N, C-alpha and C positions, 0 to 999 in steps of 0.2 A: 636265295639261298643255295650253299653247296657243301655238302657234308663229304668230307674225305678223310680215308683212312689208309695207311702203309705199313707192312711188315718187309722188312729186310735177312734175310739169315745170309751171314757169310764163314763160311767153310773152307780152311786151309786142309786137307789131309797130310800134304808133306812141303818140301822146298817148290817144287818142282808145279805144283797145282791150289790155283786157288777158285772156288765157286761160287755163286750168287745168288739164291733162289728170291724171292721175291711176289708179293700180290697188292694189286691196288684197286680202291674202292672209292665210285665217287656216284651221290646220289644229289641231282640237284632238283630245288624249285623254282618252277617259272611261274608266270601268271603273277607274280606280286604285285600290290600295289608300293610305291615309291615314294619317298621324301619329295620327290621332284613331279610327280603326276598324281597324286592321293585317288582324285576319283574324276569323273567327266563331268565337267561342269558345261555350261550353256552352248560355249562356242566351240564344244567337242561333241555332240549327240550326237554326230553321225555316227560316231567312234563306238562302239561296244566293247566295257572291257575282258577282256580275257579273261579265260576260265582259270583257277589254278592245278597248272598241270607238275608232274613230274618228271624225269628221265634217269638213268641209272647206268653208268659204265665200268664192267669190271676185265683185268686185268692180272694176266701172269706172266711174270718177267724172268728171264734167269743169263748168266755168263758164266762163261768156264774159260780162267785167263789159265795158260801151260808156258812153263817160263824152261824150253827146250834145253838150252847155255844160257852160256856167259851174252851170249849173243842175237841170239834168234827168241823171241815170246810172240805166238798168236793168243787171237783172242775171237771165240764164238757166242754170239748171244743171241737171243728172241725177245720177243712182245708180242702176246697176243693178248688184241683188245676184243669187247662186244659191250658194243649198246643196245639199251632200247629198240633202236631202228637203221642197225644194222648188223648184218652176216658177221662171222668173226673175221678179224682182219690179223694180220701174219707180216712180222717186221722184224726179217733177220739180218746179221751183218755180220761178217769175220775179219779179221784183221793179221797183218805180220808184219811186225816191228823187228829191223836187222839194225843193232849197232855197232858198228866194228872196232870202233873206238869208242871213250867216253866223253868226247866233243861231240861224234856222229849220230845219227838216227834216221832213220830210212823207217816210210810207212805206209804202207798199202794200203787200202780199208776200200770194202764193197758194201752198202748198206739196200735194204729198201725198205720204207717209211710208207706207209699208209696210215693215215687217219680218217675220221669220219666229217661230215660238210657238217653244216649247222644246223643246231637241233629245230631252229623253230622249223627249213623247209625240209628236214627229217619228217619230222609231225607231219606238217601238211601233207607231203608225199603220202603219209602211213592212210590220212583222213579221207585222201583221194580216190585213193584204188586199191590200199591193202600191202601194197609193195616198199621193200624194203631199199633206202637211197646209196645208190653207188659210192664206195668212201673212193678218195683221189690219195694215186697212187705214184711214187717219184723212185726209179731204180738210178742208182750212182755210183760212183765209183771215182775214188780221191789216191794219188802220189805226192809225196810230201817227204820234202828235205828238211831236216833242224841242223843247226851246226853251234857250236858254240866257240867262236869264234875268240874273244879272247875272254877275259876275266869279267869286262864288262860290256864287252858286246854278244849282242845273239840276233843271229841269220836264220830264216826260213825259206823254203818257195817250198808251193804244192800247183799242181794240174787237177782239176778235177773235169768228168763228165757226166751230164746228167743225158742219157740215152734212152730214158723211156719217160714222160711224164704224161701218166695220165690226165689230166683235167677235167675237174665237176664246175661249172656252173649255171646258172640259168639259162634254161633254154624255151624260149618266145613261143617255139612253134611245139613244144610237149606241154607247156604250162608247169615244169616241174625241174629240179638242179639235175641234171644229167654229166654223162661224160661227153664234152664236145669237142675233145680233138685231143692227139698227143703230142706236144713240145720235147724238140733237144735243144743241148744248147754247149758247151764248154765253154772253159776258162780257165785263169792260172791268177796268184798271190806272189807278192814276193814283200817279204816282211825285214823287218831290222827294231832291235830294241835295244836302248843304249843305255846303261844303269851303274851308278853311284851309290855312296851311304846316303845322297840325299836328293839326287837327282833321278828321274828315270822318264826317257823321249822313247818312242815310236811312232814307227810310221811304216803303213802298207800301201800298197795298191794292189789294186786287182782288174781282171779283166776278165767281161762274158761277151761270148757272141752265139749269139741265136744259127746252127747250120738244120733244123727240119721244123715242119708246123705242119702236122696234117689234121686239117678240120674236116669231123664228121659231117655226113651226107645230112642237108636240111639247117646245119648249124652256122652261129658267127660266134666271132670273137672281136673285143678290144684290147686284147694282150699284144697280137701284131699282126702287119698287115700283109704277110709273106703271103698266106694260103689267094691272096690278093691276087697277085703278084706284082706287090709293090715293097722294094727292099727286103732285107734278110736281118732284122733287131727287132726285139722287145722295145713296144711301144714306150712303154711304161720303166725302165730300168736303165740306168745309164752306162754305158759298153766299157766306162773307165771309172772305179770310185779309187779316191785319195781318203787314208783316215791319219793325221797327227794327232798325239796324245802328249801330256807334260803335266811333270808332277815334278816337284821342286818345295822338298823342308827349308825352309828361310832359317828358324832358329827352331829349338824345341815343342814350342808352339804354333808356329804358324806353318801356313802349307798353302803354295799356288797351286791350282791346277789349270787345266788349259786341253783344249779340243777344238780341233776344225778340219768339216767335212768337208771334199768336194766331188757331188755329180756333175762330171764336165760337158755333161750336154743327152740331148735326148733322137738323137737324128730317125730314130725306128718313130718317135711319134711323129716328126716329122717327114715321113714316107705314112705314112696310117691318115694323117690332118691333109694330105695333098689332096688328096681325091680319097673324100668320104666312101667307103666300099657302098652304102645302101642310095648309095647316086651316082657319081661317075661323070656327069659336064659340069659348065661352067655354072651352070644354071641351080644345082644343088650343092655348091660348093660353101663349105662354111666357115673355112677362115679365109682370112682375104691376101688377099695377092702381096704376098712382102712381112706379112704377119712371124716374126724371128724368135719375139720373147718367151715360149716358154719351151722354146727346145734346146734354150741358151744353159750352159751350168747352173746350181744351185751349190750355194757354200755357205757351210754354218760354224758357228763362232761363236766358241762357250768361253770362258773365262769365270776361274772361281777364288776362294780366298778362306781356307777355315782355321779354325781357333779352338783349339785342345787347351784350356787353363788346367785340366784334373783330368788321371783316367777315364773315368766314367763320363765327364762333360766335354761335348762337341759342339762346334757353333760356325754357321757357316751361312755365306752368302754367295750367289751364281750370279751372273749375268749371263741369259739366251740368247742365240742369236744377232747379236751385236754387229752384225755386217747393216743390220737392216739399218741402224741406225744413223749410216751416210748412202742406203741404198734400199729401196724395200725390195724391191724387185732381187737382190742376192737372196735371198733369201724365201723364195717361190716353192711351193708344193704343186706338180700338176695332179688334175685330179684322172682318177684309172680310166674314167673314157672323159678325157680333155673335151678332144677337138677342140685344142691349141686352146682350153682354158687354162686356169693355175689362181694359187690363193699366195701372197706372200704372209708367213709365218709373223707376229708379234717381236717385237726386242720386249725381253720380259726380264724379271728379276723374282730371284726365289731367296726364301730365306730360310734355316735347316736349326734348329735346335735340338739337340737329341742327348740323350741322357741315359746310362747302362745303372740297373737296379743290381 
């Protein structure tokens, strides 16, 4: 169970400045019995029920917006979090926006995002040695350009760099979650959106490239084979990703929706599986020679139809992973530590009924 509260104050002292200040608090109750596992039955006598326990998270947040003139706007903000099993976590960000015309915008953004580990692992570390769990930290910068090409066409392009990602993961050598290394990557994304009164079509394509990975002494990772001298790509992330979404109003009551996502391939996983780092010779090879299916692309097609007979009532039906009807491997999802394994997502149908009171 979670009890959550948030208070936000917005203040505009004049036309040039806007300020927002707020606070969040969250209390979570863990170790509770659920409807799926109400008790320990005879088959699970070896498992002791977890005692009920709780955690608290407190946060302070604020942002200052300064409209310098018609062309320049700046943003500065910070978030401070304190968890029961963490020290204080600081997440600042700054941005500057330049709009030379009413159809063009340039945005430069920098941010540091700090987040805590999962609660069970933080609690286990506290019980073991009384220490606080390390948080995960990401330092990033992004440059983005947006343009209203015409009344019906919007374009955008962005480039980003994650120059310091301090990764938290389970360490077998230390028996707890800790900082196992630092990851660095860069990338870019192109976007286009066409819209009319009845139709909206959006397409984007992104590219991500790993350019650095430093593994801490005595640690190992499933994220990439780069520290083992085998390639320079992320093992479980596709370098190229394409997303297409479409929506069309057939009339005042009927609307058609579609989405298509393509993960073009996983060369980093192929590098990782080619020679498993804990082995290193043919006798310890995990994946057979010639096995390629896990490294190929993933393709997800969803189609939906919505009917709105009144302002308050909406009925919809959606088909998910429909390409699996023709080839189940098109809908595959790779495991995090797969070593060449994957599962095929089943084609499915969902029905939705929504009523607004």
